[in-house]
N, C-alpha and C positions, 0 to 999 in steps of 0.2 A: 504494500500500500504506500502511496506517495504521501509525503509530508503535507503537500498542498491540500489533499483531501481531508486531512485531519484539521488543518487550520481553517478551512472554509466550511466547516460543518454548520448546518443550519440550527439556530437556537429555537427552543420551544417558545411559543407565544404564551402570554399571561392570560389571554381570554379565549373562550370557546363559544361557539354558537350551538344552542341546544333547542330541541323541539319540545314545546309544552303542549300537553293534551288535557282537555277537560275530563274530569272524573264522571261527569253526568252525561254529556252528549258526544264526546269524542272530537269536539272542535279543537283545532290545533293552531299554534302560531309559534314564531321563532323568537328567542330571547338570547342575549349575550350575558355570560357570567364568567367569573374568574375560574381558572382551571383548578385551583386548589380548594375552592369553596365546596360546601356540601351540595347535594342535589336540591334543586329548587322545588318549593311548594308554595304557591301564591293564590290569593283570591283575586279574581278578575271578572269583569262583565262577560257573560257568554251570550253572543247574539242569537243563538238558536232558541234559547229558552227565555231570553230577555231578563235574566237575573244574574246575580253574582254567583259564581261557582268556583270550586277548587280546581286548580290546574297543577299537574305534576309533570316533572321532567320525564320525557319519554326516551329520547336518545340524543347522542351527540351528532351534530351535522358536520361541523368543520372547525378548524382553528382560525383565529382572527389575527 
């Protein structure tokens, strides 16, 4: 392995984009969070039922 490959190694980003899913209807949206933070659970307005519902982190989409 060449020394330049070691020196030019890409650093990990501090942020990641995750997909949030409603526990009630399955409605999804994307949110950005820190890589080292715990998985997100938030209350947010759900347009399908016109009420506030719980959203949980479903999966990681990409690094930012």
